[in-house]
N, C-alpha and C positions, 0 to 999 in steps of 0.2 A: 293516185288517191291511196292513202294509207288506211289500214284497218285499225280503228281506234279500240277494238276489242269490245267486250261486253260492257254495258253501262254499269257503273258502280252506284250503289245507293248513296244518297247524300248523308252528310254528317248530322249530328244531333240538332242542328239548327232547324230541322224540319221533322220534329218528333211528335207523334200522336201517342198520348198515354191514355189508356182505357181500362175500364173495370174488366179484368180478365175472367171473372166468373159470370158476367152478365151476358145472356144470350143475345140481347139487342146490341150490345157493344161489340161482341164478336162478329155478329152479322154485319155491322157497320164497317168493321175493319176489313172483312172479306169484300164488301162492296167497294171500299176505297182501293184495295189492292187491284181489283179487277179494272178499275178506271185510271190507275196511276201508271200508264205505260212508260212514262219518263222516269220512273222510280224516284220521285221527288220526296217521298215520305218514308220514315222509319217508324217503328212501333215498339211499345213495351207495355206490359200490364202495370197498372198503378200499384199492384201488390209486389212488384219485383224490386230487387236491389238496384237494377239498372235504372228504373224510374226514379228511385230515391236519389241516386247519384246524379242523374241528369237534372233533376229539380234543384238539388243543392248547387250544382254548377251554374244553374240559371239564376241563383240568388234566392231560392225558396228555402228558408231554414226549417219550416215546419210543414211538410207536405200534407199532414192531416188537416191543416187549416184550409186546404183547398176543397175539402169535402169530397163527396162521391161524384165528382165532376169529370167529364172528359177534359183533358188538358192538351193544349198544343203549344209546343215550345219552338220558336223560330228566332230569326235574327233580331226581331223587334221586341221579344220578351216572352212572357208566359201568359197565355190566354186560357180562360176557363169558361165553362157553360156555353151559352149561345155564341159568344165571341169566338170560342175555340172552333165550334162547328163552322161558322162563317169563314174563318181564316183557313181552315183545312180545305174547304171548298175552293177558296181563292187560289190556294197552292196547286190544286188540280188543273187550273186553267179553264178556258172556255169549254162548255157553257156554265160550268159550276161556279166560276168566278163572278157571274152575274149576281150571285147571292149576296155580294158585298153591299148591294143597295139596301139590304135589311139592316145594315148598320145605322141607317137613318131612323129606325125604330128605337125608341129609348131602351137602354139596356135593362132597366127593371121590368119592362113589359116582355122583352125577349126572354129574359131569364125566368120570368114567371112561367112561361110555357115550357121552357127547358126543365125547370124544377118539377113541374107537374108530371112530365113524362119520366123523369129520373126517379121520382118518388114511387111510381107505379111500375117501373120496368120489370122488376122480378115477378110481380103478380101477372103482368100481361104477357111477358115473353119467357119467363123462367130463368133459372139459375143453374150454373154448372157446379159440379163438386170440386173441380180444379180449373186452374187457368188454362186457356187454349194453348196448345203446342203447335208451332208452325210446322208445315211439311218441310222436308229437307230442301226442296226447291225454293221455299220462301224464308228459310232460316236467316239468310243474310239481311233481311229487312227488319228483323227483330233483335233489339239490343239484349233481350233477356232469353234468347233462344237456347242458351246452354245452361240456364239456371234450373235448379230442381223445380218441379211442379209445386205450386202453392195451393 
Protein backbone atom coordinates (compact mmCIF):
# COMPACT_ATOMS: atom_id res chain seq x y z
CA UNK A 1 0.00 0.00 0.00
CA UNK A 2 1.55 3.30 -1.03
CA UNK A 3 1.22 6.54 0.86
CA UNK A 4 -0.73 8.97 -1.29
CA UNK A 5 0.50 11.90 0.80
CA UNK A 6 -1.65 14.68 2.17
CA UNK A 7 -4.94 15.41 0.52
CA UNK A 8 -4.81 18.33 -1.84
CA UNK A 9 -7.61 20.87 -1.96
CA UNK A 10 -9.82 20.68 -5.04
CA UNK A 11 -9.65 23.14 -7.86
CA UNK A 12 -11.90 26.14 -8.32
CA UNK A 13 -14.78 23.89 -9.43
CA UNK A 14 -15.71 23.72 -5.73
CA UNK A 15 -15.34 27.34 -4.70
CA UNK A 16 -17.25 29.18 -1.97
CA UNK A 17 -17.23 32.96 -2.35
CA UNK A 18 -18.37 34.87 0.72
CA UNK A 19 -18.62 38.38 2.11
CA UNK A 20 -15.24 38.70 3.80
CA UNK A 21 -16.31 41.44 6.22
CA UNK A 22 -19.51 39.74 7.40
CA UNK A 23 -19.26 37.98 10.76
CA UNK A 24 -22.05 35.55 9.84
CA UNK A 25 -20.31 34.66 6.57
CA UNK A 26 -16.96 34.18 8.29
CA UNK A 27 -18.57 31.94 10.92
CA UNK A 28 -20.21 29.93 8.13
CA UNK A 29 -16.84 29.44 6.43
CA UNK A 30 -15.32 28.25 9.72
CA UNK A 31 -18.27 25.86 10.14
CA UNK A 32 -17.73 24.50 6.60
CA UNK A 33 -14.00 24.02 7.12
CA UNK A 34 -14.64 22.09 10.34
CA UNK A 35 -16.97 19.69 8.49
CA UNK A 36 -15.07 19.35 5.22
CA UNK A 37 -12.65 16.60 6.22
CA UNK A 38 -12.23 15.60 2.56
CA UNK A 39 -11.08 19.14 1.61
CA UNK A 40 -13.73 19.39 -1.10
CA UNK A 41 -14.12 23.17 -0.89
CA UNK A 42 -11.94 26.20 -1.49
CA UNK A 43 -12.77 29.74 -0.44
CA UNK A 44 -12.27 33.39 -1.33
CA UNK A 45 -13.87 36.60 -0.18
CA UNK A 46 -16.12 38.29 -2.72
CA UNK A 47 -14.01 41.42 -2.28
CA UNK A 48 -10.85 39.70 -3.57
CA UNK A 49 -9.18 39.69 -6.96
CA UNK A 50 -9.20 35.88 -6.78
CA UNK A 51 -13.00 35.89 -6.56
CA UNK A 52 -13.32 38.28 -9.50
CA UNK A 53 -10.97 36.10 -11.57
CA UNK A 54 -12.83 32.90 -10.64
CA UNK A 55 -16.18 34.45 -11.52
CA UNK A 56 -14.83 35.74 -14.81
CA UNK A 57 -13.48 32.25 -15.60
CA UNK A 58 -16.95 30.86 -14.80
CA UNK A 59 -18.52 33.26 -17.30
CA UNK A 60 -19.72 36.00 -14.95
CA UNK A 61 -18.81 39.27 -16.65
CA UNK A 62 -20.21 41.56 -13.95
CA UNK A 63 -19.72 40.14 -10.43
CA UNK A 64 -21.54 43.18 -8.98
CA UNK A 65 -24.71 41.87 -10.65
CA UNK A 66 -24.66 38.91 -8.23
CA UNK A 67 -25.35 41.28 -5.36
CA UNK A 68 -24.22 40.60 -1.83
CA UNK A 69 -24.84 36.90 -2.10
CA UNK A 70 -22.88 33.84 -1.17
CA UNK A 71 -21.71 32.28 -4.40
CA UNK A 72 -20.80 28.67 -5.09
CA UNK A 73 -18.91 27.84 -8.26
CA UNK A 74 -18.74 24.18 -9.25
CA UNK A 75 -18.63 22.05 -12.36
CA UNK A 76 -22.28 22.73 -13.09
CA UNK A 77 -22.02 26.52 -12.91
CA UNK A 78 -22.46 29.49 -10.64
CA UNK A 79 -25.02 29.22 -7.85
CA UNK A 80 -26.21 32.17 -5.74
CA UNK A 81 -28.29 32.81 -2.61
CA UNK A 82 -30.26 29.80 -1.31
CA UNK A 83 -29.15 27.58 -4.21
CA UNK A 84 -25.50 28.22 -3.29
CA UNK A 85 -26.16 27.23 0.32
CA UNK A 86 -27.94 24.03 -0.75
CA UNK A 87 -25.21 22.97 -3.21
CA UNK A 88 -22.45 23.73 -0.72
CA UNK A 89 -24.16 21.40 1.74
CA UNK A 90 -24.51 18.77 -0.96
CA UNK A 91 -20.78 18.99 -1.64
CA UNK A 92 -20.08 18.19 2.04
CA UNK A 93 -21.84 14.85 1.69
CA UNK A 94 -24.15 13.07 4.10
CA UNK A 95 -25.97 14.25 6.22
CA UNK A 96 -25.69 17.78 4.77
CA UNK A 97 -26.54 16.57 1.27
CA UNK A 98 -30.05 15.80 2.52
CA UNK A 99 -30.64 19.55 2.25
CA UNK A 100 -31.05 19.04 -1.50
CA UNK A 101 -34.69 18.21 -0.84
CA UNK A 102 -35.20 21.95 -0.24
CA UNK A 103 -34.66 22.42 -3.98
CA UNK A 104 -38.29 21.32 -4.21
CA UNK A 105 -39.25 24.62 -2.57
CA UNK A 106 -39.64 27.25 -5.29
CA UNK A 107 -36.54 29.43 -5.58
CA UNK A 108 -38.41 32.70 -5.00
CA UNK A 109 -39.55 31.42 -1.59
CA UNK A 110 -36.11 30.08 -0.67
CA UNK A 111 -34.44 33.28 -1.82
CA UNK A 112 -36.92 35.44 0.10
CA UNK A 113 -35.73 33.84 3.34
CA UNK A 114 -32.11 34.10 2.22
CA UNK A 115 -32.52 37.79 1.33
CA UNK A 116 -34.15 38.56 4.68
CA UNK A 117 -31.17 37.14 6.55
CA UNK A 118 -28.69 38.76 4.14
CA UNK A 119 -30.35 42.16 4.54
CA UNK A 120 -30.05 41.98 8.33
CA UNK A 121 -26.77 40.09 8.77
CA UNK A 122 -24.60 43.09 9.68
CA UNK A 123 -27.12 44.32 12.23
CA UNK A 124 -27.61 40.89 13.78
CA UNK A 125 -24.05 39.52 13.62
CA UNK A 126 -21.80 42.53 13.05
CA UNK A 127 -19.21 43.47 10.51
CA UNK A 128 -15.42 43.31 10.43
CA UNK A 129 -13.17 46.18 9.48
CA UNK A 130 -11.24 43.92 7.09
CA UNK A 131 -11.64 40.56 5.39
CA UNK A 132 -10.80 37.42 7.32
CA UNK A 133 -7.22 36.18 7.00
CA UNK A 134 -6.81 32.39 7.12
CA UNK A 135 -4.35 30.83 9.53
CA UNK A 136 -1.18 29.43 7.92
CA UNK A 137 -2.64 25.92 8.32
CA UNK A 138 -5.74 26.89 6.32
CA UNK A 139 -4.10 29.18 3.75
CA UNK A 140 -4.03 26.47 1.07
CA UNK A 141 -7.85 26.42 1.10
CA UNK A 142 -8.14 30.14 0.31
CA UNK A 143 -7.52 31.42 -3.21
CA UNK A 144 -7.01 34.92 -1.83
CA UNK A 145 -4.70 33.97 1.08
CA UNK A 146 -1.77 35.97 -0.27
CA UNK A 147 -3.74 39.07 -1.28
CA UNK A 148 -3.54 42.23 0.81
CA UNK A 149 -6.33 42.65 3.35
CA UNK A 150 -9.33 44.56 1.97
